[in-house]
Structures are given as structure tokens and as C-alpha cells.
C-alpha positions in Angstrom: 21.4 -28.5 35.1 21.0 -31.9 36.8 19.9 -34.8 34.6 18.7 -38.3 35.2 19.7 -40.0 31.9 23.1 -41.1 30.8 24.1 -40.1 27.2 27.6 -39.8 25.8 30.6 -41.7 24.4 32.7 -44.3 26.1 35.7 -46.5 25.5 36.6 -49.7 27.4 40.3 -50.1 27.9 42.3 -52.8 29.9 41.4 -52.4 33.5 38.9 -49.6 33.1 36.7 -47.3 31.2 36.6 -43.7 29.9 33.3 -41.9 29.5 32.3 -38.3 28.6 28.7 -37.0 28.4 25.7 -36.6 30.6 26.0 -38.2 34.0 22.6 -39.6 35.0 21.2 -40.8 38.3 22.3 -44.2 39.6 20.9 -46.1 42.6 23.2 -47.3 45.4 25.8 -49.7 44.1 29.5 -50.7 44.4 32.0 -52.0 41.9 35.5 -53.4 41.6 37.0 -50.3 40.0 38.2 -47.1 41.5 35.9 -44.4 40.0 36.3 -40.7 39.3 33.2 -38.7 38.7 33.5 -35.1 37.6 31.1 -32.3 36.6 32.3 -29.8 34.1 29.6 -27.3 34.8 28.7 -25.1 37.7 25.9 -27.3 39.1 28.2 -30.1 40.3 27.0 -33.5 41.3 24.7 -34.7 44.1 26.0 -38.0 45.5 25.4 -40.3 48.5 28.0 -42.4 50.2 27.7 -45.6 52.3 25.7 -43.8 54.9 23.2 -42.7 52.3 23.7 -39.0 53.3 23.5 -36.7 50.2 26.3 -34.3 49.5 27.3 -32.0 46.6 30.7 -31.9 44.9 32.4 -31.0 41.7 34.4 -34.2 41.5 34.7 -37.3 43.7 36.9 -40.4 43.9 35.1 -43.6 44.9 37.4 -46.4 46.0 36.7 -50.0 44.9 33.9 -51.8 46.7 32.5 -48.6 48.3 28.7 -48.3 48.1 27.5 -45.0 46.6 24.7 -43.4 44.5 24.3 -40.6 42.0 21.2 -38.7 43.1 21.5 -35.9 40.6 23.9 -35.8 37.7 25.0 -33.2 35.2 24.7 -32.6 31.5 28.4 -32.2 31.1 30.4 -34.8 33.0 33.3 -37.3 33.0 33.5 -40.7 34.5 36.7 -42.7 34.7 37.2 -46.3 36.0 40.6 -47.7 37.0 41.7 -51.1 38.2 42.6 -50.8 41.9 46.0 -52.5 41.4 47.0 -50.1 38.6 49.3 -47.1 39.5 46.4 -44.7 38.8 44.0 -46.8 40.9 46.4 -47.0 43.8 47.1 -43.3 43.9 43.5 -42.3 43.5 42.5 -44.6 46.3 44.9 -42.8 48.5 43.1 -39.5 47.5 39.6 -40.9 47.9 36.8 -38.4 48.6 36.2 -34.9 47.3 38.4 -34.5 44.2 37.6 -31.0 43.1 41.3 -30.0 43.4 42.3 -32.8 41.0 40.1 -31.6 38.1 41.2 -28.6 36.1 38.8 -25.8 35.4 36.3 -26.7 32.7 37.7 -24.1 30.3 41.1 -25.8 30.3 39.7 -29.1 29.0 38.4 -29.7 25.5 34.9 -28.7 24.8 34.0 -32.2 23.5 33.1 -34.2 26.5 34.7 -37.5 25.4 37.9 -35.6 24.5 37.7 -33.9 27.9 37.4 -37.4 29.6 40.5 -38.6 27.7 42.4 -35.4 28.6 41.5 -35.8 32.3 42.5 -39.5 32.1 45.9 -38.5 30.9 46.3 -35.9 33.7 45.3 -38.2 36.6 46.6 -39.2 39.0 49.3 -36.7 38.6 52.6 -38.6 38.9 54.2 -42.0 38.2 53.8 -44.8 40.7 55.0 -48.4 40.2 52.4 -51.0 39.4 51.3 -53.0 42.5 52.7 -56.5 42.6 50.0 -58.7 44.0 50.7 -61.8 46.1 52.1 -64.5 43.7 49.1 -66.8 44.4 46.6 -64.0 43.8 48.5 -63.1 40.6 48.1 -66.6 39.3 44.4 -66.5 39.9 44.0 -63.1 38.3 45.7 -64.4 35.2 43.6 -67.6 35.2 40.1 -66.2 35.8 39.2 -64.2 32.6 36.9 -66.2 30.3 36.0 -68.8 32.9 32.4 -69.3 33.9 31.1 -70.7 37.2 34.4 -70.6 38.9 34.4 -71.5 42.6 36.6 -70.2 45.3 37.8 -73.8 45.9 39.0 -74.1 42.3 40.8 -70.7 42.4 42.4 -71.7 45.7 43.9 -74.8 44.0 45.3 -72.6 41.2 46.8 -70.2 43.8 48.2 -73.0 46.0 46.5 -71.4 49.0 43.8 -72.2 51.4 40.3 -70.8 50.5 40.4 -68.5 53.6 43.8 -67.1 52.6 42.8 -66.4 49.0 39.5 -64.8 50.2 41.5 -62.5 52.5 43.9 -61.5 49.6 41.0 -60.6 47.4 39.6 -58.3 50.1 43.0 -56.9 51.2 44.6 -56.3 47.7 41.6 -55.8 45.4 39.1 -54.2 47.8 36.3 -56.7 47.4 35.5 -60.4 47.8 36.1 -63.1 45.3 32.6 -63.5 43.9 32.0 -59.8 43.2 35.3 -59.7 41.4 34.3 -62.7 39.2 31.0 -61.0 38.4 32.9 -57.8 37.5 35.0 -59.7 34.9 31.8 -61.1 33.4 30.2 -57.7 33.3 33.2 -56.3 31.5 33.0 -59.1 29.0 29.3 -58.4 28.4 30.0 -54.7 28.0 32.8 -55.4 25.5 30.4 -57.6 23.5 27.6 -55.0 23.6 30.1 -52.3 22.5 30.8 -54.4 19.4 27.1 -54.3 18.5 25.8 -57.5 20.1 22.3 -57.5 21.6 22.1 -57.5 25.4 20.8 -61.1 25.3 23.7 -62.3 23.2 26.2 -60.3 25.3 24.8 -61.8 28.5 25.1 -65.3 27.1 28.6 -64.6 25.8 29.6 -63.5 29.3 28.3 -66.7 30.9 25.0 -65.3 32.3 22.0 -67.7 32.4 19.8 -65.2 30.7 19.2 -61.5 30.1 17.2 -61.0 33.3 20.1 -62.4 35.4 22.6 -60.1 33.6 20.3 -57.1 34.1 20.0 -57.7 37.8 23.8 -58.1 38.3 24.5 -55.0 36.1 22.1 -52.8 38.1 23.5 -54.0 41.4 27.1 -53.2 40.2 26.4 -49.9 38.3 23.0 -48.6 39.7 21.4 -48.4 36.2 19.9 -51.0 33.9 22.2 -52.1 31.1 19.7 -51.0 28.5 20.2 -47.4 29.6 24.0 -47.8 29.3 23.9 -49.3 25.8 20.9 -47.4 24.2 22.2 -43.9 24.8 26.0 -44.4 24.9 28.1 -44.6 21.8 31.1 -47.0 22.2 34.3 -45.7 20.7 
């Protein structure tokens, strides 16, 4: 049965997120992470890619920075997010597209959807792979960025000891998206972390460096395709 509302349990972890529950609809969006969406029932998912053409699948891997939408979700689903530089993110990026073959039969996973998400997370991507070593200048910037508000590319380039154009190229080539969307992603993850601890959306927005709740909501919707109120009101954070 297709559904339009998200409702389930989720856990933030370094570089990603694990979610089990109902997968609702989401307007066209793109995010920093590599995403796995999987339906654990017979109906599957109705998605749309960058060309906006709808297609059905049981599971799908969305690379970082690729625009997509959930047109019709499922009452029993799993969503996993991975940093694109992690071993899981790199392997899954190489397997981008229909991922039905990566997901075990629903009966072989725990009945509890969050436990099923954790089980699938432990199974993917199906083999060890060394962590990616980013360019040294990019690595310095990635370590420097968290917790900083209003950072400009020129400031980050000084930290990296690179030109702005070279650093911008590295963000696109190694992380899959430009500098500014990556910075916004870090701020959104900070806001999500605060919201998961019980802070109001307004306080979470301010704590993550957003000017106000309206700005935070616009950025969140652009990145995830749903308003943050939907994600916090009906999801229990573990």
C-alpha cells in the first residue's frame, strides 16, 4: 500500500542515518549523502529521477547530488544514508540504480522495521573497501568546517592552501556536490541532531546557524523534499 506520510524510527550516526518505517512522498530534491531506499512489501516504490520520469522499484541507490523524488512510498520501508567518501558510500555509488538484488527477501529481515533497517545497514554494501583518502587540502577543510557558520569558499581555500577554483573542483569531484550545498548539509545534520534531542525546530534552526525557522524549513525541504515538521513530528529518534 502506497503512503504519503513518513512515520517510523531513525538514528543519526557519523556520516549518515538509519531509518525504518513508512516511506512517504518527497518532492524533487538532492542531498550530500548516498541514499538507499527499500520497500519491504510487494507494492514497491514509485520514484522519479533527474529526468522526472516515474519508475517502480523494490529498492534503489541514489548517488550524492542526484535529483530525485518519491512519488509513492510504502508502509514498510527502509532508508539508509551514507557519506560518499565512506567505504559503504563508495561501493554503493558504484552500484547506483535499481538495487533490488542487494536487498534480502523481506522475510529474512526482522519484522520490526527499525531493526530491519539496522540489519540491512550491516549487510550493505557487501564487502570491505578501504576508506577513501581525500585530497590533503580537502581533508583539512572537511575537518575544519563542522560547527562553523557563514563560511565562504575563500576562507576554506585559505585553510586548504588551494585556489578557490581548485577547491571547488575537489568538492564536486570527490564529494559529488559543490561547496555551498555541502556546508548546508552539515548545518542540516546539526539541526537534525538537536531536534532528535528534543529541541524545538526553531531552537534547532538557530543552533545550526540558520537565521530563522522559515529559512531552515526552506533549506530542509530543498534537501529532503519534505518539511522538517513532518520529519520530527512523526519520527521517533533513537
